[in-house]
TORDO-171729 format. One record per residue: residue in one letter; chain; x, y, z of N, C-alpha, C in turn. Coordinates in steps of 0.2 Angstrom, whole numbers, always signed. Example, Ala and Ser with C-alpha at 12.3 -4.5 7.8 and 13.67 -1.06 7.14 Angstrom:
BEGIN
BAZA residuo cadena  n_c1  n_c2  n_c3 ca_c1 ca_c2 ca_c3  c_c1  c_c2  c_c3
BAZA       A      A   +66   -28   +39   +62   -22   +39   +66   -16   +39
BAZA       S      A   +64   -11   +35   +68    -5   +36   +64    +0   +39
// end
This chain:
BEGIN
BAZA residuo cadena  n_c1  n_c2  n_c3 ca_c1 ca_c2 ca_c3  c_c1  c_c2  c_c3
BAZA       M      A  -203   -84  +174  -209   -81  +174  -215   -85  +173
BAZA       I      A  -214   -90  +168  -220   -94  +167  -221   -99  +173
BAZA       R      A  -216  -101  +176  -217  -105  +182  -220  -101  +188
BAZA       Q      A  -218   -95  +188  -221   -90  +193  -229   -90  +192
BAZA       V      A  -230   -89  +186  -238   -88  +184  -241   -95  +186
BAZA       I      A  -238  -100  +184  -242  -107  +185  -242  -108  +193
BAZA       R      A  -237  -106  +197  -238  -107  +204  -243  -102  +207
BAZA       H      A  -243   -96  +204  -248   -91  +207  -255   -94  +205
BAZA       I      A  -257   -96  +199  -263   -99  +198  -265  -105  +202
BAZA       G      A  -260  -109  +203  -261  -115  +207  -263  -114  +214
BAZA       R      A  -259  -108  +217  -261  -106  +224  -268  -103  +225
BAZA       E      A  -270  -100  +219  -277   -97  +219  -282  -100  +215
BAZA       K      A  -281  -107  +214  -285  -111  +209  -293  -110  +211
BAZA       W      A  -295  -110  +217  -302  -110  +218  -305  -103  +216
BAZA       L      A  -301   -98  +218  -303   -91  +217  -302   -90  +209
BAZA       F      A  -298   -93  +206  -297   -93  +198  -303   -96  +195
BAZA       L      A  -305  -102  +198  -311  -105  +195  -317  -102  +196
BAZA       G      A  -318   -99  +202  -324   -95  +203  -324   -89  +199
BAZA       S      A  -319   -85  +197  -319   -80  +193  -321   -82  +186
BAZA       V      A  -318   -87  +184  -320   -90  +177  -327   -91  +176
BAZA       L      A  -330   -94  +181  -337   -96  +181  -342   -90  +181
BAZA       V      A  -340   -85  +185  -344   -79  +186  -343   -75  +179
BAZA       L      A  -337   -75  +176  -336   -71  +170  -340   -75  +164
BAZA       A      A  -340   -81  +164  -343   -85  +159  -351   -84  +159
BAZA       F      A  -354   -83  +165  -361   -82  +165  -362   -75  +163
BAZA       L      A  -358   -70  +164  -359   -63  +162  -358   -63  +154
BAZA       L      A  -353   -66  +152  -352   -66  +145  -357   -70  +141
BAZA       L      A  -360   -74  +144  -365   -78  +141  -371   -74  +139
BAZA       L      A  -373   -69  +143  -378   -64  +142  -376   -60  +136
BAZA       V      A  -370   -58  +135  -368   -54  +129  -368   -58  +123
BAZA       D      A  -366   -64  +123  -366   -69  +118  -374   -70  +115
BAZA       M      A  -378   -70  +120  -385   -71  +118  -388   -65  +114
BAZA       F      A  -386   -59  +117  -389   -53  +114  -386   -52  +107
BAZA       W      A  -379   -54  +107  -376   -53  +100  -379   -58   +95
BAZA       I      A  -380   -64   +97  -383   -69   +92  -390   -66   +90
BAZA       A      A  -394   -64   +95  -401   -62   +94  -401   -56   +89
BAZA       S      A  -396   -51   +90  -395   -45   +86  -394   -47   +78
BAZA       L      A  -389   -52   +78  -387   -54   +71  -393   -58   +68
BAZA       S      A  -396   -62   +71  -402   -66   +69  -407   -62   +66
BAZA       L      A  -409   -57   +70  -414   -52   +68  -412   -48   +62
BAZA       E      A  -406   -46   +62  -404   -42   +56  -404   -47   +50
BAZA       A      A  -402   -53   +50  -403   -58   +45  -410   -59   +42
BAZA       Q      A  -414   -59   +47  -421   -60   +46  -424   -54   +42
BAZA       Y      A  -422   -48   +45  -424   -42   +42  -422   -41   +35
BAZA       R      A  -415   -43   +33  -413   -43   +26  -416   -47   +22
BAZA       Q      A  -418   -53   +25  -422   -58   +21  -429   -56   +19
BAZA       V      A  -432   -53   +24  -439   -50   +22  -438   -44   +17
BAZA       M      A  -433   -40   +18  -433   -34   +14  -431   -36    +7
BAZA       S      A  -428   -41    +6  -426   -43    -1  -432   -46    -5
BAZA       T      A  -437   -47    -1  -444   -49    -5  -449   -44    -5
BAZA       V      A  -448   -38    -2  -453   -33    -1  -455   -30    -8
BAZA       A      A  -461   -29    -9  -463   -26   -15  -467   -20   -14
BAZA       V      A  -467   -15   -19  -471    -9   -19  -476    -9   -24
BAZA       E      A  -483    -9   -21  -488    -9   -26  -491    -2   -27
BAZA       T      A  -491    +0   -33  -493    +7   -35  -500    +6   -38
BAZA       Y      A  -505   +10   -35  -512   +10   -38  -513   +16   -42
BAZA       L      A  -516   +14   -48  -517   +19   -53  -524   +22   -53
BAZA       N      A  -524   +28   -55  -531   +32   -55  -535   +29   -61
BAZA       D      A  -541   +28   -60  -546   +25   -65  -546   +30   -71
BAZA       A      A  -544   +36   -71  -544   +40   -77  -538   +39   -81
BAZA       V      A  -533   +36   -79  -527   +34   -83  -529   +30   -89
BAZA       P      A  -529   +32   -95  -531   +28  -101  -526   +22  -102
BAZA       E      A  -528   +17  -105  -524   +11  -106  -518   +12  -110
BAZA       D      A  -519   +17  -115  -513   +19  -119  -507   +22  -116
BAZA       N      A  -508   +25  -110  -503   +28  -106  -499   +23  -101
BAZA       L      A  -502   +17  -101  -499   +12   -96  -491   +10   -98
BAZA       P      A  -490    +9  -105  -483    +7  -107  -478   +12  -105
BAZA       A      A  -480   +19  -106  -475   +24  -104  -474   +24   -96
BAZA       L      A  -480   +23   -92  -479   +23   -85  -475   +17   -83
BAZA       E      A  -476   +12   -86  -472    +6   -84  -464    +7   -85
BAZA       R      A  -463   +10   -91  -456   +12   -92  -453   +17   -87
BAZA       A      A  -457   +21   -85  -455   +26   -80  -454   +23   -73
BAZA       L      A  -458   +18   -72  -457   +14   -65  -450   +10   -66
BAZA       K      A  -449    +7   -71  -443    +3   -72  -437    +7   -72
BAZA       A      A  -437   +13   -73  -431   +18   -73  -429   +20   -66
BAZA       I      A  -434   +18   -61  -432   +20   -54  -426   +16   -52
BAZA       P      A  -421   +18   -49  -415   +14   -47  -417    +9   -42
BAZA       D      A  -414    +3   -43  -414    -3   -39  -421    -7   -41
BAZA       V      A  -425    -5   -46  -431    -9   -48  -429   -14   -52
BAZA       A      A  -430   -20   -50  -429   -26   -55  -434   -28   -59
BAZA       S      A  -440   -27   -57  -446   -29   -62  -452   -25   -60
BAZA       V      A  -456   -25   -65  -463   -21   -64  -468   -26   -67
BAZA       A      A  -473   -28   -63  -478   -32   -65  -485   -28   -65
BAZA       Y      A  -489   -28   -71  -495   -25   -71  -501   -30   -68
BAZA       V      A  -505   -27   -64  -511   -30   -62  -517   -27   -64
BAZA       S      A  -521   -30   -68  -527   -27   -71  -533   -28   -65
BAZA       K      A  -538   -25   -67  -544   -25   -62  -546   -33   -62
BAZA       T      A  -546   -36   -67  -548   -43   -67  -543   -47   -63
BAZA       D      A  -537   -46   -64  -532   -49   -60  -532   -48   -53
BAZA       A      A  -534   -42   -51  -535   -40   -44  -541   -43   -41
BAZA       A      A  -546   -44   -45  -552   -48   -43  -551   -55   -41
BAZA       G      A  -547   -58   -46  -545   -65   -45  -540   -66   -39
BAZA       I      A  -536   -61   -37  -532   -62   -31  -536   -61   -25
BAZA       L      A  -541   -57   -25  -545   -56   -19  -550   -62   -18
BAZA       E      A  -552   -65   -24  -556   -71   -23  -552   -77   -20
BAZA       S      A  -546   -77   -22  -542   -83   -20  -540   -82   -13
BAZA       D      A  -540   -76   -10  -539   -75    -3  -545   -75    +1
BAZA       L      A  -551   -73    -1  -557   -72    +3  -562   -77    +1
BAZA       G      A  -562   -80    -5  -567   -85    -7  -570   -82   -14
BAZA       E      A  -572   -87   -18  -575   -85   -24  -582   -82   -23
BAZA       G      A  -584   -77   -28  -590   -74   -28  -590   -68   -23
BAZA       I      A  -585   -66   -20  -585   -61   -15  -587   -54   -19
BAZA       L      A  -586   -53   -25  -588   -47   -29  -594   -48   -33
BAZA       D      A  -598   -54   -32  -604   -55   -36  -609   -50   -34
BAZA       V      A  -609   -48   -28  -615   -43   -26  -614   -36   -28
BAZA       L      A  -608   -35   -31  -607   -28   -34  -609   -27   -41
BAZA       E      A  -611   -22   -43  -612   -21   -50  -606   -21   -55
BAZA       E      A  -601   -18   -52  -595   -18   -56  -589   -19   -51
BAZA       N      A  -583   -20   -55  -577   -22   -51  -574   -15   -48
BAZA       P      A  -574   -14   -41  -571    -8   -39  -564    -8   -38
BAZA       L      A  -560   -13   -39  -553   -14   -37  -549   -10   -42
BAZA       P      A  -544    -6   -40  -540    -2   -45  -535    -6   -48
BAZA       R      A  -532    -4   -54  -527    -7   -57  -520    -5   -54
BAZA       S      A  -515    -9   -55  -509    -7   -51  -503   -10   -54
BAZA       F      A  -497    -7   -52  -491   -10   -54  -487   -13   -48
BAZA       I      A  -484   -18   -48  -480   -21   -42  -473   -21   -44
BAZA       L      A  -469   -17   -40  -462   -16   -41  -458   -21   -36
BAZA       R      A  -453   -24   -39  -449   -28   -35  -442   -26   -36
BAZA       F      A  -437   -27   -32  -431   -24   -32  -425   -29   -32
BAZA       N      A  -419   -27   -34  -414   -31   -35  -409   -32   -29
BAZA       R      A  -411   -29   -24  -407   -29   -18  -411   -28   -12
BAZA       P      A  -409   -30    -6  -413   -28    +0  -414   -21    +1
BAZA       M      A  -420   -18    +2  -421   -11    +3  -421    -9   +10
BAZA       T      A  -420    -3   +12  -421    +0   +19  -427    +4   +19
BAZA       L      A  -429    +6   +24  -435   +10   +25  -434   +17   +21
BAZA       A      A  -428   +19   +22  -427   +26   +19  -427   +25   +11
BAZA       S      A  -424   +20    +9  -424   +19    +1  -431   +18    -1
BAZA       L      A  -435   +14    +3  -442   +13    +1  -446   +19    +1
BAZA       D      A  -445   +23    +6  -449   +30    +6  -446   +34    +0
BAZA       E      A  -440   +34    -2  -438   +38    -7  -441   +36   -14
BAZA       C      A  -441   +29   -15  -445   +26   -20  -452   +28   -21
BAZA       A      A  -455   +28   -15  -462   +29   -15  -464   +37   -16
BAZA       G      A  -459   +41   -14  -460   +48   -16  -459   +49   -23
BAZA       R      A  -454   +46   -27  -454   +47   -34  -460   +44   -37
BAZA       I      A  -463   +39   -35  -469   +36   -38  -475   +41   -38
BAZA       K      A  -476   +44   -31  -481   +48   -30  -481   +54   -34
BAZA       A      A  -475   +56   -36  -474   +62   -40  -476   +61   -48
BAZA       M      A  -477   +55   -50  -479   +54   -56  -487   +55   -57
BAZA       A      A  -489   +57   -63  -496   +58   -65  -500   +51   -65
BAZA       G      A  -506   +51   -62  -510   +46   -63  -509   +41   -57
BAZA       I      A  -505   +42   -52  -504   +38   -46  -509   +40   -41
BAZA       D      A  -513   +35   -38  -518   +37   -33  -514   +35   -26
BAZA       A      A  -511   +30   -25  -508   +28   -19  -502   +23   -20
BAZA       V      A  -497   +23   -15  -492   +18   -15  -492   +14    -9
BAZA       E      A  -491    +8    -9  -491    +4    -3  -486    -1    -3
BAZA       F      A  -482    -2    +3  -477    -7    +4  -476    -9   +11
BAZA       G      A  -482    -8   +15  -481   -11   +22  -477    -7   +26
BAZA       R      A  -477    +0   +26  -472    +4   +29  -473    +3   +37
BAZA       P      A  -479    +2   +40  -479    +2   +47  -475    -4   +50
BAZA       W      A  -476   -10   +47  -473   -16   +50  -465   -16   +49
BAZA       I      A  -463   -13   +43  -456   -12   +42  -453    -7   +47
BAZA       E      A  -456    -2   +48  -454    +3   +53  -453    +0   +60
BAZA       K      A  -458    -5   +62  -457    -8   +68  -451   -13   +68
BAZA       M      A  -450   -16   +63  -444   -21   +63  -438   -17   +63
BAZA       E      A  -437   -11   +60  -431    -7   +60  -430    -5   +68
BAZA       R      A  -436    -2   +71  -436    +0   +77  -433    -5   +82
BAZA       L      A  -436   -11   +81  -434   -17   +86  -427   -19   +85
BAZA       G      A  -424   -18   +79  -417   -20   +78  -413   -14   +81
BAZA       R      A  -415    -8   +80  -411    -3   +84  -411    -3   +91
BAZA       N      A  -417    -5   +94  -417    -6  +101  -413   -12  +104
BAZA       L      A  -413   -17  +100  -409   -23  +102  -402   -21  +102
BAZA       H      A  -400   -18   +96  -392   -16   +96  -391   -11  +102
BAZA       Q      A  -395    -6  +104  -393    -2  +109  -393    -6  +116
BAZA       A      A  -398   -11  +117  -398   -15  +123  -392   -19  +123
BAZA       M      A  -389   -21  +117  -383   -25  +118  -377   -21  +119
BAZA       Y      A  -377   -15  +117  -371   -11  +119  -371    -9  +126
BAZA       L      A  -377    -7  +128  -378    -5  +135  -376   -11  +140
BAZA       L      A  -379   -17  +138  -377   -23  +142  -370   -24  +142
BAZA       G      A  -367   -24  +136  -359   -25  +135  -356   -20  +140
BAZA       A      A  -358   -13  +140  -354    -8  +144  -355   -10  +151
BAZA       L      A  -361   -12  +153  -362   -14  +160  -358   -20  +162
BAZA       I      A  -358   -25  +158  -354   -31  +160  -346   -29  +160
BAZA       V      A  -344   -25  +156  -337   -23  +156  -336   -20  +163
BAZA       F      A  -340   -15  +165  -339   -12  +171  -339   -17  +177
BAZA       V      A  -344   -22  +177  -344   -27  +182  -338   -32  +182
BAZA       V      A  -336   -33  +176  -330   -37  +176  -324   -34  +179
BAZA       L      A  -323   -27  +177  -317   -23  +180  -318   -23  +187
BAZA       L      A  -324   -21  +190  -325   -21  +197  -324   -27  +201
BAZA       T      A  -326   -33  +198  -326   -39  +201  -318   -41  +202
BAZA       L      A  -315   -41  +196  -308   -43  +196  -303   -38  +200
BAZA       A      A  -305   -32  +200  -301   -27  +204  -302   -29  +211
BAZA       S      A  -308   -30  +213  -309   -32  +220  -306   -38  +222
BAZA       T      A  -307   -43  +218  -304   -50  +220  -296   -50  +220
BAZA       N      A  -293   -46  +215  -286   -46  +215  -283   -41  +221
BAZA       R      A  -287   -36  +222  -285   -32  +228  -285   -36  +234
BAZA       L      A  -290   -40  +236  -290   -44  +242  -284   -49  +242
BAZA       S      A  -283   -52  +236  -277   -57  +235  -270   -53  +236
BAZA       A      A  -270   -47  +233  -263   -44  +234  -262   -41  +241
BAZA       K      A  -268   -39  +244  -267   -36  +251  -265   -42  +256
BAZA       G      A  -267   -48  +255  -265   -54  +259  -258   -55  +258
BAZA       K      A  -255   -53  +252  -248   -55  +251  -243   -49  +251
BAZA       A      A  -246   -44  +255  -242   -37  +255  -235   -39  +258
BAZA       S      A  -235   -43  +263  -228   -44  +266  -224   -48  +262
BAZA       D      A  -226   -53  +258  -222   -56  +253  -220   -52  +248
BAZA       F      A  -224   -47  +245  -222   -42  +240  -216   -38  +243
BAZA       F      A  -216   -36  +250  -211   -32  +253  -205   -36  +253
BAZA       Q      A  -205   -42  +255  -199   -46  +255  -196   -47  +248
BAZA       L      A  -200   -48  +243  -197   -49  +236  -194   -43  +234
BAZA       K      A  -197   -37  +235  -194   -31  +233  -187   -30  +236
BAZA       L      A  -187   -32  +243  -180   -31  +246  -175   -36  +243
BAZA       L      A  -177   -41  +240  -173   -46  +236  -171   -44  +229
BAZA       G      A  -174   -39  +227  -173   -36  +220  -178   -37  +215
BAZA       A      A  -184   -40  +217  -189   -41  +212  -192   -35  +210
BAZA       G      A  -193   -34  +203  -196   -28  +200  -203   -28  +200
BAZA       P      A  -207   -23  +198  -214   -23  +198  -217   -28  +193
BAZA       S      A  -213   -29  +187  -215   -34  +182  -216   -41  +185
BAZA       Y      A  -211   -43  +189  -211   -49  +192  -217   -50  +196
BAZA       L      A  -219   -45  +200  -224   -46  +204  -231   -45  +201
BAZA       I      A  -231   -41  +196  -238   -40  +193  -240   -45  +187
BAZA       I      A  -235   -47  +184  -237   -52  +178  -241   -58  +180
BAZA       P      A  -239   -61  +186  -244   -67  +187  -251   -65  +188
BAZA       F      A  -252   -59  +191  -259   -57  +192  -262   -55  +185
BAZA       L      A  -258   -52  +181  -261   -50  +174  -262   -56  +170
BAZA       A      A  -258   -61  +170  -259   -68  +167  -265   -71  +169
BAZA       E      A  -266   -71  +176  -272   -74  +179  -278   -71  +176
BAZA       G      A  -278   -64  +176  -284   -60  +174  -285   -62  +166
BAZA       F      A  -280   -62  +162  -281   -63  +155  -284   -70  +154
BAZA       L      A  -281   -75  +157  -283   -82  +156  -290   -83  +159
BAZA       S      A  -292   -80  +164  -299   -80  +167  -304   -77  +162
BAZA       G      A  -302   -72  +159  -307   -69  +154  -307   -73  +147
BAZA       L      A  -301   -76  +145  -301   -80  +139  -305   -86  +140
BAZA       L      A  -304   -90  +146  -307   -96  +147  -314   -95  +148
BAZA       A      A  -316   -89  +151  -323   -88  +152  -327   -87  +146
BAZA       A      A  -324   -83  +141  -327   -82  +134  -327   -89  +131
BAZA       L      A  -322   -93  +131  -322  -100  +128  -327  -104  +131
BAZA       L      A  -328  -104  +137  -333  -108  +141  -340  -106  +138
BAZA       S      A  -341   -99  +138  -348   -96  +136  -350   -98  +129
BAZA       W      A  -345   -97  +125  -346   -99  +118  -347  -107  +117
BAZA       G      A  -343  -111  +121  -344  -118  +120  -351  -120  +122
BAZA       A      A  -354  -117  +128  -361  -118  +130  -366  -116  +124
BAZA       I      A  -365  -110  +121  -369  -108  +116  -369  -113  +110
BAZA       F      A  -363  -115  +108  -363  -119  +102  -366  -126  +104
BAZA       Y      A  -365  -128  +110  -368  -135  +112  -375  -135  +112
BAZA       V      A  -378  -130  +115  -385  -129  +115  -388  -128  +108
BAZA       A      A  -385  -124  +104  -387  -123   +97  -387  -130   +93
BAZA       G      A  -382  -134   +94  -381  -140   +90  -386  -145   +93
BAZA       N      A  -389  -145   +98  -394  -150  +101  -401  -148  +101
BAZA       I      A  -402  -141  +100  -409  -139  +101  -410  -135   +94
BAZA       T      A  -415  -137   +91  -417  -133   +84  -423  -129   +85
BAZA       I      A  -423  -123   +83  -428  -118   +84  -431  -117   +76
BAZA       A      A  -436  -121   +75  -439  -121   +68  -441  -114   +66
BAZA       A      A  -444  -110   +70  -447  -104   +68  -443   -98   +67
BAZA       F      A  -436   -99   +69  -432   -94   +69  -425   -96   +68
BAZA       A      A  -422   -95   +63  -415   -97   +61  -410   -92   +65
BAZA       L      A  -405   -96   +68  -400   -92   +72  -394   -90   +67
BAZA       D      A  -392   -84   +68  -386   -82   +64  -380   -80   +69
BAZA       F      A  -375   -84   +68  -369   -83   +73  -364   -79   +70
BAZA       P      A  -360   -75   +74  -354   -71   +72  -349   -76   +68
BAZA       S      A  -344   -72   +65  -339   -76   +61  -334   -79   +66
BAZA       P      A  -330   -84   +64  -325   -86   +69  -320   -81   +71
BAZA       A      A  -318   -77   +66  -314   -71   +67  -317   -66   +73
BAZA       G      A  -323   -65   +72  -326   -61   +77  -326   -64   +84
BAZA       V      A  -328   -70   +84  -328   -74   +91  -321   -74   +94
BAZA       L      A  -316   -75   +90  -309   -75   +92  -307   -68   +95
BAZA       I      A  -309   -63   +91  -307   -56   +93  -311   -54  +100
BAZA       Y      A  -317   -57  +100  -321   -56  +106  -318   -59  +112
BAZA       M      A  -315   -65  +111  -312   -69  +117  -306   -65  +119
BAZA       V      A  -302   -63  +114  -296   -59  +116  -298   -53  +120
BAZA       A      A  -303   -49  +118  -305   -43  +121  -307   -45  +128
BAZA       A      A  -311   -50  +129  -313   -52  +136  -307   -53  +140
BAZA       G      A  -302   -57  +138  -296   -58  +141  -292   -51  +143
BAZA       V      A  -292   -46  +138  -289   -40  +140  -293   -36  +145
BAZA       I      A  -299   -36  +144  -303   -33  +149  -302   -35  +156
BAZA       A      A  -302   -42  +157  -301   -45  +163  -294   -44  +166
BAZA       M      A  -289   -43  +162  -282   -42  +164  -282   -35  +166
BAZA       T      A  -286   -30  +163  -286   -23  +165  -289   -23  +172
BAZA       G      A  -294   -27  +173  -297   -27  +180  -293   -29  +185
BAZA       A      A  -289   -34  +183  -284   -37  +188  -278   -31  +190
BAZA       Y      A  -276   -28  +185  -271   -23  +186  -274   -17  +190
BAZA       L      A  -280   -15  +189  -283   -10  +193  -283   -12  +200
BAZA       G      A  -284   -18  +202  -284   -21  +209  -278   -21  +212
BAZA       I      A  -272   -22  +209  -266   -24  +212  -261   -18  +211
BAZA       R      A  -262   -13  +207  -256    -9  +206  -254    -5  +212
BAZA       K      A  -259    -4  +217  -257    +0  +223  -252    -4  +227
BAZA       Y      A  -252   -11  +226  -248   -15  +231  -241   -17  +228
BAZA       V      A  -241   -17  +221  -235   -20  +218  -231   -14  +214
BAZA       V      A  -234    -9  +212  -231    -4  +208  -228    +1  +213
BAZA       A      A  -222    +2  +214  -219    +7  +219  -219   +14  +216
// end
């Protein structure tokens, strides 16, 4: 059986090579979307691990109430630290950002007091909204700010990229099945008379079908290997300073390669079952 598989691939070597190259190009698109999705998710987690919630206090809140309010903020789940920012501190931060003397034209400091909350884990938009809701329910709170619009945009971008990857993956699976089914159907049709003679000599369906299945599996496996080889080669020789790439685990890549082989083998089976399965 192994010799039969080797002879079959040897007779169809150019067709086999063409299938591998076409599949490698298709799988390369999936690889790129997969890496982009993982990298964006890693960047999102990194950003969300540093996000802070700034709680602005009403001017009517007396200084004596600040310790109790600080304890209430620290009691919120996942809050790691609470830092108090006085009016003077807020003015110093503003002047460091916009230049000294920016508030000199005003009779008094209009900036509010605030507490800055930091967390002990990367937060999601839903958890930040929940935290902001709990803070707003406290007495003496004027506003809560954590940059919700741009966090929402990042989450939406991540969801859209995931959906695009799944749609692209489904489309490529369909194209692989269609391509290999058509290719193997033409190959099997040209060998219909040989199949008939082999059946007369006692060859069973497995003897006839296994070479095609093996060729399909190897073409998918080698195509996935080639596409990932190209990805890792380019990543090792080109550095993107502004964006760190995050790659899937070796186990994930291995499962992906085997899955590519199985999908290609399924396409081969769909193309030849009419001719070899009695």
